Backbone as a chain_set.jsonl record, in Angstrom:
{"seq": "XXXXXXXXXXXXXXXXXXXXXXXXXXXXXXXXXXXXXXXXXXXXXXXXXXXXXXXXXXXXXXXXXXXXXXXXXXXXXXXXXXXXXXXXXXXXXXXXXXXXXXXXXXXXXXXXXXXXXXXXXXXXXXXXXXXXXXXXXXXXXXXXXXXXXXXXXXXXXXXXXXXXXXXXXXXXXXXXXXXXXXXXXXXXXXXXXXXXXXXXXXXXXX", "coords": {"N": [[-13.136, 8.783, 28.606], [-14.376, 6.063, 30.296], [-12.251, 6.311, 32.052], [-9.828, 6.226, 30.6], [-6.977, 7.527, 29.567], [-6.01, 9.037, 27.076], [-3.965, 10.373, 25.924], [-1.727, 9.144, 26.983], [-1.718, 7.314, 25.078], [-1.184, 8.601, 22.739], [1.501, 9.98, 23.483], [3.076, 7.758, 23.953], [3.024, 6.579, 21.443], [4.229, 8.382, 19.905], [6.616, 8.814, 21.184], [8.44, 6.525, 22.598], [10.21, 6.194, 24.406], [9.69, 8.292, 26.318], [7.123, 7.718, 26.78], [6.834, 5.207, 28.052], [8.255, 5.568, 30.478], [6.467, 7.088, 31.696], [4.012, 5.545, 31.682], [5.035, 3.303, 33.441], [4.956, 4.609, 36.029], [2.23, 5.44, 35.823], [0.601, 3.919, 34.417], [-1.909, 1.242, 33.734], [-3.4, -1.909, 33.986], [-6.16, -1.861, 33.819], [-6.558, 0.263, 32.339], [-4.906, -0.296, 30.166], [-6.119, -2.352, 28.799], [-8.817, -2.01, 28.067], [-8.154, 0.188, 26.196], [-6.304, -0.719, 24.227], [-8.298, -2.548, 22.887], [-10.196, -0.409, 22.272], [-9.082, 1.036, 20.6], [-8.101, -0.791, 18.808], [-10.519, -1.551, 17.425], [-11.727, 0.683, 16.496], [-9.671, 1.41, 14.653], [-10.094, -0.652, 13.018], [-12.669, -0.291, 11.764], [-12.345, 2.292, 10.646], [-10.406, 1.527, 8.736], [-11.552, -0.088, 7.319], [-13.722, 1.759, 6.079], [-12.393, 3.664, 4.608], [-10.965, 1.696, 2.743], [-13.42, 1.428, 1.427], [-14.544, 3.786, 0.509], [-12.254, 4.665, -1.073], [-12.143, 2.501, -3.159], [-14.981, 3.092, -4.052], [-14.464, 5.449, -5.456], [-12.803, 4.941, -7.702], [-14.24, 2.971, -8.591], [-16.513, 0.657, -8.238], [-19.916, 1.801, -6.493], [-20.383, 3.207, -3.221], [-22.161, 1.91, -1.641], [-22.43, -0.418, -2.808], [-20.203, -1.895, -2.237], [-19.937, -1.484, 0.227], [-20.549, -3.331, 3.473], [-22.204, -4.333, 6.392], [-22.055, -6.938, 7.498], [-19.66, -7.815, 6.62], [-18.025, -5.902, 7.88], [-18.404, -6.221, 10.808], [-17.257, -8.899, 11.19], [-14.375, -8.31, 10.441], [-14.062, -6.64, 12.648], [-14.327, -8.472, 14.772], [-12.683, -10.593, 14.041], [-10.208, -8.922, 14.107], [-10.108, -8.295, 16.764], [-9.679, -10.866, 18.078], [-7.257, -11.369, 16.833], [-5.449, -9.676, 18.017], [-5.91, -9.431, 20.874], [-5.926, -12.477, 21.701], [-3.129, -13.122, 20.909], [-1.713, -11.364, 22.628], [-2.212, -12.301, 24.788], [-1.156, -14.811, 25.077], [1.427, -14.245, 24.396], [2.094, -12.724, 26.539], [1.907, -14.673, 28.673], [3.873, -16.441, 27.96], [6.271, -14.41, 28.07], [6.402, -13.699, 30.863], [6.419, -16.319, 32.305], [8.978, -17.257, 30.996], [10.684, -15.347, 31.768], [10.553, -15.519, 34.669], [11.858, -18.094, 35.192], [14.161, -17.697, 34.11], [15.387, -15.258, 34.801], [15.476, -15.109, 37.683], [15.716, -13.15, 39.792], [14.356, -10.851, 38.865], [11.083, -9.59, 39.16], [8.648, -10.401, 37.714], [5.272, -10.408, 36.566], [2.37, -11.886, 34.933], [0.247, -10.086, 34.748], [1.188, -7.515, 34.614], [2.727, -7.798, 32.609], [0.925, -8.55, 30.401], [-0.313, -5.863, 30.574], [1.58, -4.347, 29.294], [1.711, -5.523, 26.628], [-0.682, -5.104, 25.817], [-1.043, -2.056, 25.759], [1.15, -1.875, 23.781], [-0.525, -3.322, 21.651], [-2.554, -0.957, 20.943], [-0.78, 1.117, 20.435], [0.032, -0.215, 17.785], [-2.416, -0.135, 16.432], [-2.941, 2.609, 16.035], [-0.677, 2.985, 14.467], [-1.073, 1.536, 12.298], [-3.298, 2.594, 11.016], [-2.813, 4.964, 10.532], [-0.939, 4.252, 8.786], [-2.314, 2.868, 6.686], [-3.767, 5.177, 5.511], [-2.04, 6.651, 4.56], [-1.581, 4.824, 2.561], [-3.548, 4.971, 0.642], [-3.483, 6.535, -1.816], [-1.674, 5.144, -3.47], [-2.976, 2.673, -3.14], [-5.295, 3.454, -4.861], [-3.975, 3.852, -7.145], [-3.677, 0.978, -8.078], [-6.019, 0.265, -9.021], [-6.056, 2.064, -11.464], [-3.967, 1.847, -12.721], [-1.753, 3.476, -12.653], [0.724, 3.808, -11.393], [3.595, 1.852, -11.079], [3.424, -1.727, -10.469], [5.323, -3.077, -8.931], [6.325, -0.586, -7.63], [4.37, 0.066, -6.07], [4.042, -2.545, -4.355], [6.704, -2.24, -3.165], [6.33, -0.123, -1.515], [4.317, -0.96, 0.109], [5.486, -2.674, 1.609], [7.301, -1.577, 2.885], [6.131, 0.451, 4.599], [4.714, -1.382, 6.197], [7.052, -2.585, 7.413], [7.821, -0.355, 8.854], [5.513, -0.053, 10.428], [5.384, -2.464, 12.097], [8.262, -2.533, 13.171], [8.387, -0.283, 14.747], [6.427, -0.73, 16.681], [7.394, -2.953, 17.863], [9.729, -1.671, 19.013], [8.369, -0.167, 20.631], [7.153, -1.74, 22.593], [9.477, -3.005, 23.373], [10.547, -0.696, 24.733], [8.76, -0.529, 27.075], [8.574, -2.739, 28.323], [11.222, -2.778, 29.309], [11.426, -0.341, 30.941], [9.51, -1.181, 32.488], [10.279, -3.617, 34.068], [13.146, -2.909, 34.47], [15.067, -4.174, 32.921], [17.973, -5.051, 30.988], [18.608, -4.023, 27.555], [19.167, -6.214, 25.927], [18.441, -8.546, 27.485], [15.795, -8.165, 27.43], [14.941, -7.875, 24.889], [15.48, -10.623, 24.053], [14.034, -11.96, 25.577], [11.261, -11.018, 24.559], [11.658, -11.912, 21.785], [11.582, -14.809, 22.403], [9.039, -14.958, 23.177], [7.412, -14.057, 20.867], [7.981, -15.075, 18.755], [7.331, -18.026, 18.38], [4.142, -17.668, 18.293], [4.304, -16.47, 15.759], [5.226, -18.574, 14.133], [3.036, -20.43, 14.664], [0.924, -18.794, 13.601], [1.613, -18.846, 10.833], [1.594, -21.59, 10.305], [-1.134, -22.111, 10.6], [-2.369, -20.386, 8.83], [-1.224, -21.497, 6.311], [-1.342, -23.982, 6.204], [-3.569, -25.366, 7.665]], "CA": [[-13.77, 7.577, 28.329], [-14.18, 4.934, 31.091], [-11.022, 6.611, 32.907], [-8.734, 5.933, 29.846], [-6.165, 8.968, 29.495], [-5.783, 8.893, 25.454], [-2.687, 11.274, 25.828], [-0.962, 8.274, 27.226], [-1.266, 6.624, 23.726], [-0.197, 9.557, 21.668], [2.811, 9.989, 24.084], [3.756, 6.357, 23.668], [3.096, 6.147, 19.964], [5.445, 9.513, 19.25], [7.975, 8.657, 21.975], [8.349, 5.165, 23.199], [10.996, 6.223, 25.736], [8.825, 8.932, 27.267], [5.578, 7.18, 27.001], [6.984, 3.91, 28.681], [8.788, 5.941, 31.733], [5.239, 7.632, 32.181], [3.315, 4.622, 31.874], [5.666, 2.731, 34.558], [3.931, 5.27, 37.044], [0.671, 5.855, 35.803], [0.108, 2.924, 33.531], [-2.676, 0.245, 34.599], [-3.974, -3.032, 33.196], [-7.851, -1.473, 33.239], [-6.658, 1.367, 31.156], [-4.41, -0.636, 28.94], [-6.817, -3.391, 28.004], [-9.831, -1.353, 26.838], [-7.547, 1.178, 25.453], [-5.834, -1.429, 23.044], [-9.455, -3.053, 22.353], [-10.952, 0.229, 21.584], [-8.036, 1.44, 19.612], [-8.126, -1.762, 17.544], [-11.787, -1.502, 16.762], [-11.767, 1.951, 15.737], [-8.937, 1.145, 13.354], [-10.691, -1.657, 12.013], [-13.805, 0.493, 11.386], [-12.045, 3.34, 9.746], [-9.569, 1.16, 7.659], [-12.591, -0.566, 6.182], [-14.338, 2.727, 5.513], [-11.361, 4.177, 3.691], [-10.936, 1.057, 1.652], [-14.699, 1.076, 0.736], [-14.51, 4.94, -0.234], [-11.143, 4.473, -2.272], [-12.751, 1.938, -4.063], [-15.921, 3.568, -4.686], [-13.859, 6.637, -6.132], [-12.345, 4.572, -8.953], [-14.803, 1.773, -9.42], [-18.162, 0.319, -7.673], [-20.509, 2.605, -5.733], [-19.95, 2.638, -1.946], [-23.291, 0.726, -1.166], [-22.161, -1.538, -3.374], [-19.159, -2.641, -1.388], [-19.871, -1.571, 1.865], [-21.299, -4.831, 4.087], [-22.054, -4.461, 8.175], [-21.514, -8.268, 8.044], [-17.968, -7.68, 6.592], [-17.105, -4.777, 9.005], [-18.344, -6.895, 12.112], [-16.449, -10.032, 11.045], [-13.35, -7.977, 10.279], [-13.754, -5.996, 13.959], [-14.04, -9.891, 15.431], [-11.278, -11.063, 13.605], [-9.201, -8.001, 14.403], [-9.965, -8.457, 18.095], [-8.969, -12.249, 18.243], [-5.749, -11.393, 16.506], [-4.945, -8.679, 18.968], [-5.963, -9.885, 22.431], [-5.411, -13.666, 22.103], [-1.679, -13.446, 20.926], [-1.145, -10.784, 23.359], [-2.525, -13.137, 26.295], [-0.147, -16.146, 25.094], [2.916, -13.684, 24.286], [2.518, -12.317, 27.828], [2.079, -15.984, 29.222], [5.185, -16.858, 27.678], [7.368, -13.568, 28.499], [6.334, -14.01, 32.307], [7.01, -17.533, 32.157], [10.47, -17.528, 30.65], [11.498, -14.263, 32.756], [10.779, -16.024, 35.892], [12.991, -19.13, 35.153], [15.636, -17.145, 33.318], [15.858, -14.33, 35.487], [14.761, -15.091, 39.014], [15.832, -12.209, 40.276], [13.499, -10.0, 38.591], [9.72, -9.936, 39.551], [7.783, -10.208, 36.444], [3.846, -10.951, 36.737], [1.497, -12.163, 34.143], [-0.887, -9.09, 34.485], [1.981, -6.238, 34.176], [3.28, -8.221, 31.035], [-0.335, -8.289, 29.709], [-0.539, -4.39, 30.043], [2.501, -3.796, 28.282], [1.57, -5.918, 25.601], [-2.122, -4.366, 25.294], [-0.327, -0.739, 25.259], [1.538, -2.075, 22.341], [-1.97, -3.326, 20.744], [-2.846, 0.334, 20.919], [0.334, 1.95, 19.318], [0.111, -0.842, 16.492], [-3.652, -0.034, 15.903], [-2.689, 3.714, 15.685], [0.147, 3.042, 13.416], [-1.9, 0.843, 11.181], [-4.425, 3.221, 10.601], [-1.94, 5.86, 9.672], [-0.133, 3.542, 7.61], [-3.576, 2.565, 5.61], [-4.155, 6.46, 5.137], [-0.678, 7.004, 3.556], [-1.356, 4.209, 1.449], [-4.856, 5.333, -0.151], [-3.04, 6.903, -3.321], [-0.958, 3.788, -3.948], [-4.571, 1.693, -3.378], [-6.137, 3.905, -6.019], [-2.949, 3.383, -8.508], [-3.644, -0.364, -8.272], [-7.156, 0.113, -10.089], [-6.043, 2.993, -12.473], [-2.531, 1.64, -13.296], [-1.156, 4.823, -12.555], [1.879, 3.482, -10.649], [4.051, 0.392, -11.535], [2.918, -2.364, -9.395], [6.45, -3.092, -8.13], [6.572, 0.22, -6.613], [3.362, -0.388, -4.851], [4.625, -3.54, -3.355], [7.605, -1.852, -2.083], [5.541, 1.045, -0.605], [3.484, -1.557, 1.266], [6.646, -3.369, 2.375], [8.534, -0.403, 3.628], [4.85, 0.705, 5.313], [4.738, -2.48, 7.052], [8.021, -2.691, 8.327], [7.906, 0.748, 9.661], [4.456, -0.221, 11.501], [5.999, -3.56, 13.009], [9.351, -2.222, 13.653], [8.005, 0.807, 15.49], [5.77, -1.545, 17.546], [8.296, -3.95, 18.796], [10.761, -0.985, 19.762], [7.702, 0.483, 21.878], [6.995, -2.914, 23.282], [10.809, -3.124, 24.352], [10.842, 0.253, 25.753], [7.651, -0.4, 27.971], [9.301, -3.955, 29.316], [12.71, -2.41, 30.064], [10.915, 0.536, 31.754], [8.549, -1.694, 33.802], [11.126, -4.369, 34.879], [14.467, -2.509, 34.543], [15.742, -5.307, 32.402], [18.638, -4.561, 30.089], [18.193, -4.154, 26.217], [19.438, -7.724, 25.333], [17.691, -9.373, 28.007], [14.412, -7.966, 27.258], [14.898, -8.403, 23.379], [15.607, -11.924, 23.909], [12.549, -12.634, 26.102], [10.359, -10.82, 23.259], [11.864, -12.918, 20.672], [11.017, -15.994, 22.688], [7.685, -14.724, 23.436], [6.65, -13.857, 19.852], [8.48, -16.113, 17.278], [6.178, -19.036, 18.449], [3.322, -17.113, 17.852], [4.418, -16.228, 14.225], [5.386, -19.609, 13.541], [1.594, -20.989, 14.787], [0.039, -18.21, 12.608], [1.904, -19.401, 9.484], [1.141, -23.025, 10.189], [-2.552, -21.951, 10.412], [-2.537, -19.885, 7.578], [-0.784, -21.864, 5.096], [-1.377, -25.727, 6.355], [-4.826, -25.749, 7.778]], "C": [[-13.446, 6.425, 29.507], [-12.561, 4.837, 31.932], [-9.782, 6.578, 32.084], [-8.281, 7.403, 29.577], [-5.409, 8.511, 27.959], [-4.41, 9.738, 25.355], [-1.661, 9.968, 26.237], [-0.59, 7.341, 26.061], [-0.492, 7.363, 22.707], [1.03, 9.816, 22.18], [3.425, 8.828, 23.683], [3.79, 6.146, 22.355], [4.458, 7.278, 19.552], [6.534, 8.949, 20.142], [8.029, 7.748, 23.069], [9.063, 5.423, 24.489], [10.229, 7.057, 26.882], [7.775, 8.269, 27.552], [6.008, 6.019, 27.94], [7.426, 4.49, 30.175], [7.392, 6.389, 32.242], [4.391, 6.541, 32.663], [3.725, 3.813, 33.304], [4.877, 3.21, 35.975], [2.596, 5.42, 37.032], [-0.091, 4.862, 35.132], [-0.869, 1.901, 34.487], [-3.315, -0.841, 33.501], [-5.621, -2.404, 32.747], [-7.728, -0.366, 32.6], [-6.107, 0.581, 29.855], [-5.571, -1.731, 27.922], [-8.218, -2.854, 27.21], [-9.486, -0.27, 25.931], [-6.995, 0.215, 24.125], [-7.035, -2.192, 22.321], [-10.224, -1.94, 21.364], [-10.231, 0.956, 20.168], [-7.998, 0.549, 18.457], [-9.494, -1.775, 16.689], [-12.113, -0.365, 15.885], [-10.731, 2.042, 14.48], [-9.426, 0.233, 12.584], [-11.594, -0.85, 11.029], [-13.386, 1.536, 9.878], [-11.109, 3.008, 8.623], [-10.617, 0.472, 6.639], [-13.422, 0.308, 5.249], [-13.465, 3.311, 4.287], [-11.187, 3.409, 2.499], [-12.251, 1.129, 0.731], [-14.687, 2.605, 0.067], [-13.592, 5.043, -1.285], [-11.698, 3.991, -3.5], [-13.937, 2.301, -4.894], [-15.537, 4.806, -5.694], [-13.418, 6.066, -7.262], [-13.087, 3.399, -9.364], [-16.062, 1.69, -9.005], [-18.785, 1.591, -7.074], [-20.107, 2.166, -4.5], [-20.795, 1.51, -1.457], [-23.126, -0.406, -1.616], [-21.299, -2.626, -2.992], [-19.395, -2.918, -0.218], [-20.817, -2.692, 2.513], [-21.146, -4.408, 5.644], [-21.689, -5.899, 8.523], [-19.974, -8.375, 7.864], [-17.291, -6.896, 7.691], [-17.349, -5.626, 10.303], [-17.528, -8.197, 11.925], [-14.785, -9.486, 11.097], [-12.856, -7.346, 12.015], [-13.51, -7.301, 14.839], [-12.806, -10.558, 15.272], [-10.064, -10.389, 14.083], [-8.997, -8.265, 15.84], [-9.038, -9.766, 18.704], [-7.461, -12.089, 17.863], [-4.906, -10.421, 17.096], [-4.871, -9.248, 20.408], [-5.448, -11.416, 22.64], [-4.082, -13.798, 22.025], [-1.102, -12.506, 21.987], [-1.234, -11.301, 24.779], [-1.325, -14.254, 25.989], [1.261, -15.581, 25.017], [3.151, -13.437, 26.061], [2.576, -13.38, 28.85], [3.557, -16.192, 29.263], [6.558, -16.075, 28.154], [7.266, -13.739, 30.139], [6.848, -15.421, 32.646], [8.565, -17.739, 32.084], [11.236, -16.432, 31.638], [11.704, -15.057, 34.097], [11.58, -17.184, 36.108], [14.173, -18.561, 34.715], [16.232, -16.079, 34.127], [14.992, -14.21, 36.83], [14.817, -13.986, 39.736], [14.697, -10.793, 39.853], [11.805, -10.407, 38.336], [8.824, -9.584, 38.443], [6.234, -10.923, 36.68], [3.357, -10.873, 35.202], [0.561, -10.76, 33.556], [0.018, -7.863, 33.935], [2.275, -6.675, 32.724], [1.964, -7.865, 29.979], [-0.789, -6.759, 29.333], [0.456, -4.016, 29.461], [2.169, -4.278, 26.679], [0.011, -5.303, 25.009], [-1.843, -2.672, 25.258], [0.412, -0.819, 23.875], [0.721, -2.159, 21.134], [-2.236, -1.971, 20.436], [-2.137, 0.967, 20.074], [0.192, 0.959, 18.019], [-1.269, -0.618, 15.629], [-3.586, 1.373, 15.281], [-1.739, 3.84, 14.372], [-0.265, 2.358, 12.031], [-2.739, 1.61, 10.379], [-3.769, 4.59, 9.853], [-1.296, 5.115, 8.385], [-1.301, 3.421, 6.109], [-3.996, 3.997, 4.922], [-3.039, 7.067, 4.109], [-1.103, 6.101, 2.195], [-2.651, 4.446, 0.422], [-4.315, 5.65, -1.876], [-2.416, 5.905, -3.992], [-2.176, 2.818, -4.219], [-5.014, 2.039, -4.624], [-5.263, 3.543, -7.286], [-3.366, 2.08, -9.08], [-4.975, -0.513, -9.356], [-7.03, 1.053, -11.37], [-4.673, 2.718, -13.251], [-1.759, 2.561, -13.626], [0.577, 4.612, -12.197], [2.381, 1.943, -10.871], [3.766, -0.688, -10.208], [3.997, -2.985, -8.308], [6.671, -2.112, -7.074], [5.359, 0.207, -5.369], [3.71, -1.511, -3.788], [5.409, -2.967, -2.739], [7.177, -0.944, -1.156], [4.874, -0.003, 0.496], [4.572, -2.41, 2.145], [7.209, -2.684, 3.416], [7.346, 0.01, 4.847], [4.563, -0.223, 6.542], [5.821, -2.874, 8.019], [8.149, -1.509, 9.262], [7.058, 0.39, 10.646], [5.044, -1.353, 12.602], [7.317, -3.27, 13.96], [9.127, -1.106, 14.85], [7.246, 0.276, 16.774], [6.234, -2.213, 18.351], [9.571, -2.95, 19.544], [9.638, -0.156, 20.822], [7.616, -0.733, 22.837], [8.639, -3.181, 23.842], [10.951, -2.189, 25.238], [9.862, -0.087, 27.024], [8.12, -1.593, 28.942], [10.373, -3.682, 29.862], [12.204, -1.544, 31.119], [10.228, -0.205, 33.166], [9.398, -2.623, 34.644], [12.704, -4.163, 34.992], [15.456, -3.63, 33.977], [16.665, -4.309, 31.094], [17.901, -4.939, 28.666], [18.365, -5.749, 25.516], [18.664, -8.494, 26.105], [16.273, -9.573, 27.936], [14.179, -8.284, 25.736], [14.88, -9.933, 23.427], [14.397, -12.422, 24.405], [11.62, -12.227, 24.862], [10.509, -11.831, 22.207], [11.276, -14.433, 21.037], [9.592, -15.973, 22.707], [6.944, -14.8, 22.188], [7.047, -14.543, 18.545], [7.262, -17.201, 17.491], [4.838, -18.585, 17.963], [3.002, -16.81, 16.327], [4.584, -17.574, 13.451], [3.916, -20.434, 13.436], [0.826, -20.244, 13.694], [0.471, -18.597, 11.329], [1.552, -20.537, 9.191], [-0.339, -22.807, 9.684], [-2.893, -21.394, 9.24], [-2.319, -20.508, 5.909], [-0.781, -23.454, 5.128], [-2.767, -26.064, 6.479], [-5.98, -24.811, 6.715]], "O": [[-12.313, 5.951, 29.586], [-11.924, 3.845, 32.288], [-8.713, 6.844, 32.635], [-9.078, 8.324, 29.398], [-4.43, 7.774, 27.849], [-3.819, 9.495, 24.303], [-0.643, 9.961, 25.545], [0.472, 6.725, 25.974], [0.471, 6.991, 22.036], [1.882, 9.922, 21.298], [4.427, 8.965, 22.981], [4.714, 5.415, 21.998], [5.483, 6.915, 18.976], [7.511, 8.58, 19.49], [7.751, 8.034, 24.233], [8.635, 4.966, 25.549], [10.125, 6.687, 28.052], [7.459, 8.231, 28.741], [5.19, 5.962, 28.858], [6.944, 3.867, 31.121], [7.155, 5.986, 33.38], [4.033, 6.496, 33.84], [2.882, 3.687, 34.192], [4.343, 2.456, 36.788], [1.882, 5.518, 38.03], [-1.319, 4.869, 35.206], [-0.686, 1.757, 35.695], [-3.642, -0.542, 32.353], [-6.124, -2.484, 31.626], [-8.775, 0.144, 32.201], [-6.623, 0.697, 28.743], [-5.712, -1.779, 26.7], [-8.587, -3.184, 26.083], [-10.245, 0.171, 25.068], [-7.372, 0.561, 23.005], [-6.826, -2.494, 21.146], [-10.699, -2.158, 20.249], [-10.733, 1.278, 19.091], [-7.885, 0.964, 17.304], [-9.524, -1.977, 15.475], [-12.654, -0.438, 14.781], [-10.997, 2.683, 13.463], [-9.182, 0.302, 11.379], [-11.387, -0.733, 9.821], [-13.813, 1.568, 8.724], [-10.9, 3.798, 7.702], [-10.514, 0.494, 5.413], [-13.793, 0.0, 4.117], [-13.902, 3.369, 3.137], [-11.196, 3.942, 1.389], [-12.203, 0.934, -0.483], [-14.859, 2.543, -1.15], [-13.978, 5.462, -2.376], [-11.797, 4.605, -4.562], [-14.051, 2.003, -6.083], [-16.277, 5.083, -6.639], [-13.667, 6.838, -8.189], [-12.722, 2.785, -10.367], [-16.831, 2.592, -9.338], [-18.049, 2.572, -7.182], [-19.575, 1.063, -4.366], [-20.379, 0.45, -0.991], [-23.547, -1.411, -1.043], [-21.434, -3.827, -3.228], [-19.252, -3.975, 0.398], [-21.896, -2.881, 1.953], [-20.024, -4.164, 6.09], [-21.128, -6.169, 9.585], [-19.193, -8.865, 8.68], [-16.242, -7.193, 8.263], [-16.32, -5.742, 10.968], [-17.046, -8.485, 13.02], [-13.975, -10.164, 11.728], [-11.743, -7.494, 12.521], [-12.556, -7.273, 15.616], [-12.059, -10.987, 16.151], [-9.052, -11.002, 14.419], [-7.848, -8.46, 16.234], [-8.08, -9.735, 19.477], [-6.567, -12.623, 18.519], [-3.733, -10.306, 16.741], [-3.802, -9.474, 20.975], [-4.677, -11.671, 23.565], [-3.563, -14.501, 22.892], [0.049, -12.784, 22.324], [-0.562, -10.901, 25.73], [-0.553, -14.449, 26.928], [2.21, -16.226, 25.46], [4.113, -13.853, 26.707], [3.213, -13.148, 29.877], [4.292, -16.147, 30.249], [7.599, -16.63, 28.506], [8.367, -13.951, 30.647], [7.839, -15.475, 33.374], [9.243, -18.282, 32.956], [12.295, -16.718, 32.195], [12.825, -15.236, 34.574], [12.035, -17.325, 37.243], [15.235, -19.085, 35.049], [17.455, -15.953, 34.178], [14.06, -13.428, 37.015], [13.824, -13.791, 40.438], [14.399, -9.908, 40.656], [11.379, -11.263, 37.561], [8.321, -8.464, 38.351], [6.234, -12.11, 37.003], [3.783, -10.051, 34.391], [0.275, -10.476, 32.393], [-0.344, -7.259, 32.926], [2.059, -5.925, 31.772], [2.012, -7.103, 29.013], [-1.371, -6.399, 28.31], [0.187, -2.97, 28.87], [2.342, -3.543, 25.707], [-0.229, -5.131, 23.814], [-2.658, -2.059, 24.569], [0.287, 0.037, 22.999], [0.871, -1.575, 20.061], [-2.071, -1.833, 19.224], [-2.62, 1.407, 19.031], [0.278, 1.636, 16.994], [-1.321, -0.841, 14.42], [-4.06, 1.517, 14.154], [-1.966, 4.606, 13.435], [0.182, 2.646, 10.921], [-2.918, 1.36, 9.187], [-4.189, 5.102, 8.815], [-1.259, 5.515, 7.222], [-1.121, 3.773, 4.943], [-4.542, 3.956, 3.82], [-3.224, 7.778, 3.122], [-1.001, 6.522, 1.043], [-2.529, 3.952, -0.698], [-4.727, 5.068, -2.88], [-2.647, 5.808, -5.197], [-2.356, 2.265, -5.304], [-5.163, 1.179, -5.491], [-5.749, 3.026, -8.292], [-3.448, 1.924, -10.298], [-4.948, -1.262, -10.332], [-7.823, 0.868, -12.293], [-4.371, 3.325, -14.278], [-1.119, 2.598, -14.678], [1.472, 5.25, -12.75], [1.607, 0.986, -10.829], [3.936, -0.312, -9.048], [3.709, -3.314, -7.158], [7.06, -2.399, -5.942], [5.484, 0.311, -4.149], [3.647, -1.344, -2.57], [5.148, -2.946, -1.536], [7.635, -0.965, -0.014], [4.976, 0.243, 1.698], [4.353, -2.716, 3.317], [7.523, -3.078, 4.539], [7.699, -0.131, 6.017], [4.24, 0.176, 7.661], [5.636, -3.36, 9.135], [8.569, -1.694, 10.405], [7.517, 0.408, 11.788], [5.127, -1.096, 13.803], [7.444, -3.631, 15.13], [9.808, -1.211, 15.87], [7.449, 0.835, 17.852], [5.786, -2.283, 19.495], [10.255, -3.385, 20.469], [10.11, 0.454, 21.781], [8.099, -0.564, 23.956], [8.716, -3.654, 24.976], [11.363, -2.437, 26.371], [10.387, 0.171, 28.108], [8.068, -1.466, 30.166], [10.652, -4.249, 30.918], [12.481, -1.893, 32.266], [10.351, 0.062, 34.361], [9.317, -2.507, 35.867], [13.446, -5.013, 35.485], [16.507, -3.916, 34.551], [16.276, -3.308, 30.492], [16.996, -5.76, 28.512], [17.615, -6.212, 24.657], [18.029, -9.314, 25.442], [15.626, -10.585, 28.204], [13.199, -8.962, 25.426], [14.076, -10.445, 22.648], [13.735, -13.238, 23.764], [11.228, -13.156, 24.154], [9.566, -12.514, 21.807], [10.662, -15.129, 20.228], [8.954, -16.932, 22.271], [5.916, -15.477, 22.182], [6.425, -14.494, 17.484], [6.292, -17.156, 16.734], [4.393, -19.301, 17.066], [1.903, -16.856, 15.773], [4.158, -17.703, 12.304], [3.599, -21.005, 12.393], [0.134, -20.891, 12.908], [-0.472, -18.711, 10.547], [1.185, -20.797, 8.045], [-0.729, -23.216, 8.591], [-3.773, -21.947, 8.581], [-2.864, -20.226, 4.842], [-0.291, -24.117, 4.215], [-3.289, -26.855, 5.694], [-7.183, -25.072, 6.727]]}, "num_chains": 1, "name": "protein.A"}
């Protein structure tokens, strides 16, 4: 589809080490950008459909819940949450690297490529997480499982998703720029933490 090799995403998701080394040679921004966007859109659609189907099994009918307007809103909101943070984090990453490690050639385009590949991985993992969560979601309506257990499962799944995505991004940047684990991890923290703080402020203050 439009020159996208989806095996790159599969390999990267299953084996960040192998996938990042492969993408260092074969990866390109004109593949990473549409790949990340398409993967995120598909994840948003399937996640919404799964939620509607799950709720319809235990409660209201599917067509009472389903709304194209809601689905479109989720897709747009999801893309904004995926692409804009990737753009900002890529700019901070490249700026920080060029100021802190002048011997390493870091460009915004290459960094944005790594972040968009990571967005694709995050979308895949999120979809898998939501599929796994289906029986626990149903238990919220049927009261078959303790709410504490459900919250614990949600927390563990989220940590696995975010942790594996961060590990993948670490491997991508290390392979691309031949940076050490410490330097890459430090730069990623500098790049991502401000976005987390901004997102927290927007959600809780404004």
